[in-house]
Phi, psi and omega in degrees: 000316188301334184258004186300310179294326181292333171294317178300319180297331180289320181294319181299321184273002186297325179295336179272343188288348181291331176266147178299147183222136181221157171218138178089002179197159179295157177271125179229152180266001180299119178294155179287143173287153184306323179295326180294317182296320180296317180294323177292317177296322178295317179302312181302317181295314181295327175295317181297315182300316180293320175297316181302316185291336188285338186075009179285156170247339177224139180203180173245143176227135179235148175237165185256091183276341179198167183276112177243030186295331182294338179258012176067032183239142184250334178242145185256333192214142185228150172225171173262128181248129189228142179272127187302320176205170192313325183234028184267189182280157177267138174232140187254131171250126182201152177273135180235136175288131178279090168056049175077008180276185175265024189228145172234166173221164173267134182235151181230112190224161171285162183301318182305310175304320183299320182266351187275069181211181187279078184290142169286321184220134182271075185209146180230155172241137174239142176242114182254111179298155170298162180306322177291321176293317175302311181302321183285330176285325179293322177293316176300329186294340181263011173254174176274001182302312178306324175293318178298335187268000175272127180247118185285351176282109189265137172218117184301337181245032185302146179284138190303325185246041174223145176257012181296313179232180174202138168262172184304309182287341175291325175297316176303313182301307184293329175293316173298324178299316179299322178293316191272338178288162179305145185307129172089351183283327180243111178233345184232170178293324182296318179291328175301310185292325177298316180296318180299320177298319185294337177263006176080020182290133170219123182284157174303135179280137175265132179258119185228120186297165179296316179295321175296317182298316181296313180298317184298313184296320187283326192247355183231120180295340187254026171230131174216160182232356187286358172271347187270152178296139185308313183297318183291316179301314179289344175271357178078020178263102186258110182263088182242175185256114177251171175302323179297327180291321180291318174300322176299314179293322179299320184291331177296321192256341189227088179300343178271353181292141177231153175243151177214156180252136169252113181220000000 
């Protein structure tokens, strides 16, 4: 049951799936070398083993698609991972930017595909919610809310409290908000963001210089800054949703949540 709506999401995204899609890294046509495929598939297997051992039915999984150490970040991209039934396969639902364009789609993939990309580091982070949070997220999965919460206008550095764009991790955050808020309170992105404000959520700020902002805006279709408050933007203070921001919110609302590293 937990994966029913996410199967629908995969059908919606099928038209987009023919083109390569990446999140957390630039789009390149370079095929993976054989040893990279082996490393990625081994990481996928170890991640599944860790999930099986955790006893979870729903979790979050993050990968390291690029070097973000200059921003004090270790992981670049996160998805929601759901077990199809108590002893079934794990599937990852995540929003992906379509090859560096200004558009994203929702994808439904096996763990192997999630990691079968040009990883910067063959390491994963798992966030295992507490039992109550898992149950609420599983209940949300069989509604249309996760689809409604997806905004195809993609911006890698989208502002946390704007609905103009959305990045991949922001879809995860807002879906979690819908699950954790009182029933029926969050059905839209605006409602998700109102609830996040109500609990005092603020993501870690990413500092980006004026030169970097200008270069990114001029040469990358998937980067914009016009949704950020002017004063913050001019000061290089970018309040966007990273994997760390999602983990911060989970820890705020779910004291039973735990994180683990698969390396």
